[in-house]
C-alpha positions, 0 to 999 in steps of 0.5 A: 506428817499431817496425821502426826501433827493432828495427834500432837495436837489433840493430845495437848488439847487433851491436857489443857482440857484436863487441867481446867475440868472439875477436878482441876479448877486451874491450868497446870503450868507443869512448873518443874520441881527436881527431886532432892535435897535443898540446903541453906548455910547462914553467915558466918558459916557459909562464907567457911565453906570450901567444900560439902557433901551430904550423904541420904540414907533409907532402907539400905540404900545411901547416896553421897552428893557433893554440894555446889552453893552459890549465894543466896539473897533476901527480899528488900520490898522498894513500895508500892504505887498505890493500896489498890488491887492493881497496884504495882509493887516493886522488890529487889534482891539483896545478898544476905551473906547466906550460901544455897545448894541442892542435891539431886536425888532421883529416887529419893522417897517420900519416907524418913531419910537420915541424913549427914551434912558434911561441911568443910573449910579451906583446911579440910577440917569439918566445921559441921558434921551432923546427922538429921532424920528427915521426912521429903515431902511431895512438892506441888508447885501448880497447886494441889489439883496439879498433882505432885512434881518431885519429892523434897526435903530441905535444911538449914545451917545455922550457928553451926547447927543442922536443922530440918526446914 
């Protein structure tokens, strides 16, 4: 048991040392960044969503995902207690009438994909049914020296129009 603990401790120290080396000037926190496509729908379209699906195709492969949404918010600054570098600033989240969804697609490539987003109202009528070509990118939540954590693309719907973000 002691040997297993020593090996695990040694491996952990090696990883931390590597993150602080010349090639990695700061520690890598290993932030989780899932692979997939996010969708933000602005008001008033967001209030109409009863169901949503996202179809993503590349190289003869297609994935269809049902999207669940949650309310989105905007940041409202509440001021700072000074102007210095040690000043504390406050902010609050305020609902903005939008909705946010995410479709996990674990094998999403870093190359162009054809996306079809369909948003339906409570009568099952599609009020958005649009296609778009997007190129997902690797995320680097810990910074450029720490390597990619996931591949993502982001879409927005504003005034019934689909766009890449």
